[in-house]
C-alpha positions as CSV (number, residue, x, y, z in Angstrom):
1,X,-14.9,12.1,-0.4
2,X,-11.3,13.4,-0.5
3,X,-8.8,10.5,-0.2
4,X,-5.0,10.6,0.1
5,X,-3.4,7.4,-1.4
6,X,0.2,7.5,0.0
7,X,3.0,5.4,-1.5
8,X,0.5,4.5,-4.0
9,X,2.7,2.4,-6.1
10,X,0.8,1.3,-9.3
11,X,-2.4,1.4,-7.2
12,X,-3.5,-2.3,-6.5
13,X,-5.5,-1.1,-3.6
14,X,-7.2,1.7,-5.3
15,X,-8.7,-0.3,-8.3
16,X,-12.1,-0.6,-6.9
17,X,-12.5,2.7,-5.1
18,X,-14.9,3.8,-8.2
19,X,-14.8,7.3,-9.6
20,X,-16.9,9.2,-7.3
21,X,-13.9,10.3,-5.1
22,X,-11.3,13.0,-5.3
23,X,-8.0,10.9,-4.9
24,X,-4.6,12.5,-4.5
25,X,-1.9,9.7,-4.9
26,X,1.8,10.2,-3.8
27,X,4.8,8.2,-5.2
28,X,8.3,8.9,-5.3
29,X,9.3,6.8,-8.3
30,X,8.4,8.8,-11.6
31,X,8.0,5.4,-13.7
32,X,5.8,3.7,-11.1
33,X,3.7,7.0,-10.9
34,X,3.3,6.9,-14.7
35,X,1.6,3.5,-14.6
36,X,-0.4,4.8,-11.9
37,X,-1.6,7.6,-13.8
38,X,-2.4,5.6,-16.8
39,X,-4.6,3.3,-14.7
40,X,-6.3,6.0,-12.9
41,X,-6.2,9.2,-15.1
42,X,-8.7,11.1,-13.0
43,X,-6.7,11.0,-9.8
44,X,-4.2,13.8,-9.0
45,X,-0.6,12.3,-8.9
46,X,2.1,13.9,-7.1
47,X,5.6,12.6,-7.6
48,X,7.4,13.1,-4.2
49,X,8.0,12.1,-0.5
50,X,4.9,10.6,0.7
51,X,6.3,10.7,4.3
52,X,6.9,14.5,4.3
53,X,3.5,15.1,2.3
54,X,1.5,13.2,5.0
55,X,3.1,15.6,7.7
56,X,2.1,18.7,5.8
57,X,-1.4,17.7,4.7
58,X,-2.9,15.0,6.8
59,X,-5.8,17.0,8.0
60,X,-7.0,18.0,4.3
61,X,-8.5,14.6,3.6
62,X,-11.4,12.7,4.7
63,X,-9.5,9.2,4.3
64,X,-5.9,8.3,4.2
65,X,-4.4,5.2,2.9
66,X,-0.6,4.9,3.7
67,X,1.6,1.9,2.6
68,X,5.2,2.8,3.9
69,X,8.1,0.9,2.3
70,X,8.0,-2.6,4.1
71,X,11.5,-4.1,3.0
72,X,13.3,-3.3,6.4
73,X,10.4,-4.9,8.3
74,X,9.6,-8.0,6.3
75,X,10.3,-11.6,7.5
76,X,11.6,-12.6,4.1
77,X,14.2,-9.7,4.1
78,X,15.4,-10.8,7.7
79,X,15.7,-14.3,6.6
80,X,17.9,-13.2,3.5
81,X,20.0,-11.4,5.9
82,X,20.9,-14.4,8.2
83,X,23.6,-15.7,5.8
84,X,25.0,-15.9,2.3
85,X,25.7,-12.8,0.4
86,X,23.2,-10.8,2.2
87,X,24.6,-11.1,5.6
88,X,26.4,-7.8,5.5
89,X,23.4,-5.8,4.3
90,X,21.5,-5.6,7.7
91,X,19.3,-2.5,8.0
92,X,17.6,-0.8,10.7
93,X,13.9,-1.2,10.7
94,X,12.5,2.2,9.3
95,X,10.7,4.0,12.0
96,X,8.8,6.0,9.3
97,X,6.1,3.5,9.8
98,X,5.7,4.0,13.5
99,X,6.1,7.9,13.1
100,X,3.1,7.8,10.9
101,X,1.0,5.7,13.3
102,X,1.7,7.9,16.2
103,X,1.2,11.1,14.0
104,X,-2.3,10.0,12.7
105,X,-3.2,8.3,16.1
106,X,-2.8,11.6,17.9
107,X,-3.4,14.3,15.5
108,X,-5.7,13.2,12.6
109,X,-9.3,14.1,12.4
110,X,-9.9,11.9,9.3
111,X,-10.5,8.3,8.9
112,X,-7.2,6.5,8.0
113,X,-5.3,3.2,7.8
114,X,-1.6,2.3,7.5
115,X,-0.6,-1.0,5.9
116,X,2.6,-3.0,5.9
117,X,3.8,-6.6,6.1
118,X,3.7,-8.9,9.1
119,X,7.1,-8.1,10.4
120,X,9.9,-10.2,11.8
121,X,9.9,-8.7,15.1
122,X,6.9,-8.0,17.6
123,X,5.5,-4.8,16.3
124,X,6.4,-1.7,18.4
125,X,2.9,-0.6,18.3
126,X,0.2,-3.5,18.1
127,X,-1.9,-3.2,14.8
128,X,-5.6,-2.8,14.7
129,X,-6.3,-5.9,12.7
130,X,-4.8,-8.3,10.3
131,X,-6.0,-9.5,6.8
132,X,-4.2,-11.9,4.5
133,X,-0.3,-11.1,4.6
134,X,-0.9,-7.7,5.7
135,X,-1.1,-5.8,9.3
136,X,-3.1,-2.6,9.6
137,X,-2.9,0.1,12.0
138,X,-6.4,2.3,11.6
139,X,-8.7,4.9,13.2
140,X,-11.3,2.1,13.4
141,X,-11.3,-1.6,14.2
142,X,-12.8,-3.8,11.5
143,X,-13.6,-7.4,11.3
144,X,-11.4,-9.5,9.5
145,X,-12.5,-11.1,6.4
146,X,-11.0,-13.9,4.0
147,X,-10.0,-12.8,0.3
148,X,-8.5,-15.1,-2.5
149,X,-5.0,-14.1,-1.9
150,X,-3.8,-17.5,-1.5
151,X,-2.6,-17.9,-5.1
152,X,-0.3,-15.0,-4.5
153,X,2.4,-17.4,-3.0
154,X,1.9,-19.6,-6.3
155,X,2.5,-16.7,-8.6
156,X,4.6,-14.3,-6.8
157,X,7.6,-14.8,-8.9
158,X,5.6,-14.8,-12.3
159,X,5.0,-11.2,-13.7
160,X,2.6,-12.1,-16.4
161,X,0.3,-13.9,-14.0
162,X,0.5,-11.2,-11.3
163,X,-0.4,-8.7,-13.8
164,X,-3.5,-10.6,-14.8
165,X,-4.3,-11.1,-11.1
166,X,-4.1,-7.5,-10.3
167,X,-5.7,-6.2,-13.4
168,X,-2.7,-4.8,-15.1
169,X,-2.6,-7.1,-18.2
170,X,-4.0,-4.1,-20.2
171,X,-1.4,-1.6,-19.3
172,X,1.1,-0.9,-22.3
173,X,4.4,-2.9,-22.1
174,X,6.3,0.2,-22.5
175,X,5.4,1.9,-19.4
176,X,6.9,-1.0,-17.3
177,X,10.2,-0.5,-19.1
178,X,12.8,0.3,-16.6
179,X,10.3,-0.8,-13.7
180,X,10.9,-3.9,-11.5
181,X,7.5,-5.2,-12.9
182,X,7.8,-8.2,-10.3
183,X,8.4,-6.2,-7.4
184,X,6.0,-3.4,-8.2
185,X,2.9,-6.1,-8.7
186,X,4.1,-8.0,-5.5
187,X,3.7,-4.6,-3.6
188,X,0.1,-4.4,-4.7
189,X,-2.7,-4.9,-2.0
190,X,-5.4,-6.9,-3.9
191,X,-8.2,-4.5,-5.1
192,X,-11.1,-6.5,-3.2
193,X,-9.3,-5.9,0.1
194,X,-8.7,-2.3,-0.7
195,X,-12.4,-1.9,-1.2
196,X,-13.4,-3.9,1.7
197,X,-11.2,-1.6,4.0
198,X,-12.5,1.7,2.5
199,X,-15.9,0.6,2.9
200,X,-15.7,-0.5,6.5
201,X,-13.6,2.2,7.8
202,X,-15.6,5.3,6.0
203,X,-19.0,3.7,5.9
204,X,-19.3,4.7,2.5
205,X,-20.7,1.7,0.4
206,X,-21.1,3.3,-3.1
207,X,-17.7,2.7,-4.1
208,X,-18.3,-0.3,-6.6
């Protein structure tokens, strides 16, 4: 199966997809992309604009996973902007999230899912389902499930524990040089959830 993994980050969602698929990953940050490439050496990694890549290539894949930047949508970011030193840094919520949802809803022939945070406002397009701390818009509805992500809130500010939780404690330390390690790890979707969604939406059960 040909899979497109957009805004791939360091690849938390991809960890349990197995090696039987042709995965193309797109990440704009070169240092982050190097960590992904080390973790998944068989994947094709493209350093570039995932939003534009999707527009130009969305019908070349069997399954698309997209995780557009969530900062302008997050409840935490909204709370931070209400006062103190962040009050003059309010930003428009990025509409790239909804552009991608509309594009895929109306034009994609493939299976797809778009992941983002639960926003501080009522979503302009209602999500297909929610699991853990994520909203998902998708080509298919799937049943929610419980995953052991509760410990995230206990260790979210502890990079060493986050590395172990997400399976990145074996990555050479030099690859994280110049990277906001805490943020890169916090952006990860836990691997068990990534596998569950791939299996449920595509019907492919041989990814283990």
